N, C-alpha and C positions, 0 to 999 in steps of 0.2 A: 340748479334752478328747477322749480316745480313745473310740471306740464300746465298749459293754459287752463285746462278744465279743473285742475287741482287747487287753484288759487282760491282762498276764502275771500269773502267780501271785504274784511278788514285789511287783507293784504292788497287787494285791488285798490282800495281807497288810499292806502299809503303810496302805492305806485302812481296813482292819479295825482296826488298832491305834489309829488316830486316832479311829475311831468308838467304840471301847471307852473311850478316855480321856474323850470327851465324855459317853458314857452313864453312866460312873461318877459324874461330877459331877452329872448330872441325877437319878440315883437317890437322892440325899440328900433329895429333896423327897417321896419316896413312903413308904408304910407297908406293912409285911409283913402279909399277910392274917391276921385273927384268926377268920375264919368257920370255919376248920378248925384247931382248937387245936394239933394236931400240927405244923402248918406254921408256927405263930407263932414257933417256936424256931429256924427256919432262919437261917443267917448272912446278914444283910442286905447285907453287903459283897461277897458272892460275885458274880462276873460272868464270863460266858463268851460268846464269839461264834464262830460257825463259818460257813464259806462252802463250798459245793460248786458246781461248774459242770458243764454238760453235756459238756464236753470231758474230764472226769475229774479236774480239779484239786480238792483239798481242803485247807483250812487252818483252824486254830483259834487263838484268842487267849484268854488268861486261863484260866478254869475251864471250858473248852469240852468236856472229857471227864468232868466231874463229874456224877453222877447227881442228878436233881431230880424232883419230883413233876410229871408232865405235866398232870394235871387236864384242862382243856377242850381241850388239844391233841389228846387222844385222840378227841375227837368227829370230827375229820377222818378218822382211820383207821377208826373204827367205821363211818362212812358208806361209806367205800371197801369195807370188808368186807361190808357189807349189800348194796351195789349189785352186788357180784360174785355174790351168790346170788339177789338180787331186783332186777333192773335197773329195774323200775317203781316202786321204793320212794318216788320223789319225790312221788307222788300222796298219800302218807300224811304227809309232813313239810313240803311247800311249799318255796318258794325266795325269798320276799319278805323285805325288811328288817324288823326289828322296830320298832315305834313306841313301845312302852312298856317296853322293857328285857328282858334275857335271862331274868329269872325272873318275868315278869308273869303272874299268874293271870287278871287282868282281860282281857288280850288273848286269852288262850286261851279264856276263856268266850265272848267276843264271836264267836269263830270256830267255835263249837260243838265245841271240843276239837281242832281241827286246828291244829297249830303253824305259826308263820310260816315257819320254816326249820329245818334240822337242827342248827344251832349254838346256838339258844336252848335252855334246859334242857328244855323240854317236847319239843322236836324230838329232842333227844339221847335222852330217855327212850323215845320211840317207836322210834328206831334201835336202842337196846339191847334193847328188848322184841322187836322183829322178828328181830334177830340171835340172841337167845336161842332164839326159836321155831325158826329154821332150823338152828342149829348145836348147840344144847344147852348152850353156854357162851359168852356174849358176851365176858366178860373174857378167857378163854383164846384166843378167836379174834382179838381185837384185839391182845393181847400178842404172839401168834405172828406176826401181820402186821407189827407194828412191829419185832420182833426180826429178821424176815427182811429187811425193807427197809433197816434201819439197820445190819445186820451186827453188832449188839451183843448178845452172849449174856447181859449183865447185866440186860436189860429184864425186868421182873417187877412184879407188883402188890404194893404194900407194905401188908400186912395192918393194921399199926398206923395208917397214915394212913386207910385205908378205914374202920376202926372209929371213928376220931376224927371223920370226916365224918358217919358214920351217927348217932353220938350227939348231934351238935350241929345236925343238919339238920332244918328244918321246911318250908322252902319247896318243896324237891323232893318231899317227901311230899305236900304239898298239890297240886302239879301232877300227880303220879301219880294221885291220887284223882280229880281232875277228868278226866283222860284216861280213867280206868276208868269213870267215871260216863257218859261220852259213848260208851262202847263202843270206845275206841281201842286198848286193850291186849289182847294175846293171852294174856298170862301174869298170874299173881297179882302184885299190887302189891308185896308184900314181896320176891318173887323178882326183879322188875325192878329195884327199888331196890338190892338187894344186889349185883347185877351192875354197876349203874351206879356205885356207890361204889367197887367194886373196880377197875372200868375206869379211873375218874378217878385212882386211886391208882397206876397204872402209872408206873414210873420210866424215865427216859431221859436223854440228855445233849444238849447243843446240837449237837455234831458228829453224833451219831446221828440227831437230828431233821432236820438239814440233809440228811443222806443219805436218810432215810426219805421226805422230801418231794420228792426230786429228780424223781420221776415227774411232778410238777406242771409241771416245766420242760422235761423231756427227752421229746420226742415219741417217741423210739425206745423208751422204756420203757413207753409207754402200754399196748400190748397185753399186756405182761408183768404189768401191775398191774390195769389197768382200761381199758375201751374209750375211744377218743379223745373221743367225744361227751360221756361222763360226766365225763371229766377237764376238758373245757372248761366244763361246767356247774358243777363244783366250784370251779374258779378264779373264775368269775363270782360265785358266792354267797359265796366267801371275801372278795372285794373289797367286796361290798355288806353283808355280815353277819358276817364272821369276827371283827371287833373290836367287836361289839355296838353300843352307842350311839355309839361313837367311830369307826365304820366310815367315815363320810363325811369326818371329820377326817383319818383315816389315809390315805384315798384322795387327799385334797388334799395332805397333807404328804409322803407317801411314794410313793404311786402304784403299790403292789404288792398283789396278793391276799395276805392274811395271816390268821393265827389265833393267838389268845393263850390263856393259861391262868392261873388265880390262883396257880399255883406259880411264876410269874415268867417263863415261857417265851413267846417270840414267834417264829413261823415265817412267813417270807415267801418268795414265789417270783416269778421273772421268766421266763415261758414262753420257751423257746428259748435261755436263758442260764444260769440257775442258781438256787440257793436260799441263804438266809441265815437263821440262827437265833440269837437272843440269849437269854440267861438272866440275870435280875437280879430278886431277890425283891420289892423294894418296889413297890407298886402305886399307880396313881392312883385317882380317884374312880370311874372306869368299870370298875375291876378289871383294867386292863392294866399291864404292867410299864413304869414310868416310864423307867428306864434302858434297857431293851430297845428300846422304841419310839424313844427318842432316838438310840440307836446305829444302829438300822436306817435311820432317817431320814437320818442323816449318811452312812452307807455308801451308801445309794441316791443321795443327792445327788452325792457325789464320784465315784461309779463310773458314773453315768449310768443306773443301773438304774431303769426305770419302764415301765409298760405304755402310758404316754401320750406 
């Protein structure tokens, strides 16, 4: 097997095609989310995969340029946006893996309102709150950052998806009120939730997300996006917490820092080599894309992409 950096674009494309074929088969076992009613109608057969490398290669297979709801993938970029204006924000959100799940109220209460990490929902609410405080609009700041990093002018918040989530959500409201009770929020609960829902409703494509996440892999981009120390920390927390309760399983099976969203997207990075993003709507019990994870696992296996 060639080393990851030695693979040519045509070789990567062939591996990506094989990964998509396997991912499509795996996706038949998952279910499209019903927690956000607007997303329940998404075509479950849609599938896209994109790869970018630090050498500038880009490739896409299937629906790699189709727009989808990024949902929790935006948590990564919200964290980046916050760290750019508040480098010490880690003290407010932590960096430890979750023990009780991404929406646990119990875990938040046990920690006196301090979230385990920025990728569980309570941590993401803190990030949104502080970003709103610093910039005046968390959703606009995150959308602008994703648009800039992806080069995709179609990136925008979908008002219908945001409203659908707001109408059906109870868990995040409970988390926000617990945070407020412990004095962890700087803004009104309703304002924080409105920006959080709108942030999660930002759209993007697999190719756009692979491009946007390339700073995680390309050290030459670090200073353009975020300082190297914080990029290193983000990659570490993605590996331990980006896939929630399945993070250990994904580290074992795939070996890459990764982030998922209930819209079906999964973004993974290999520092020094490149990024891969898959989109397939059907999810597993942990809320991760069944087909997306399977495709990235296969791509990582055949390409030799792993941090281990």
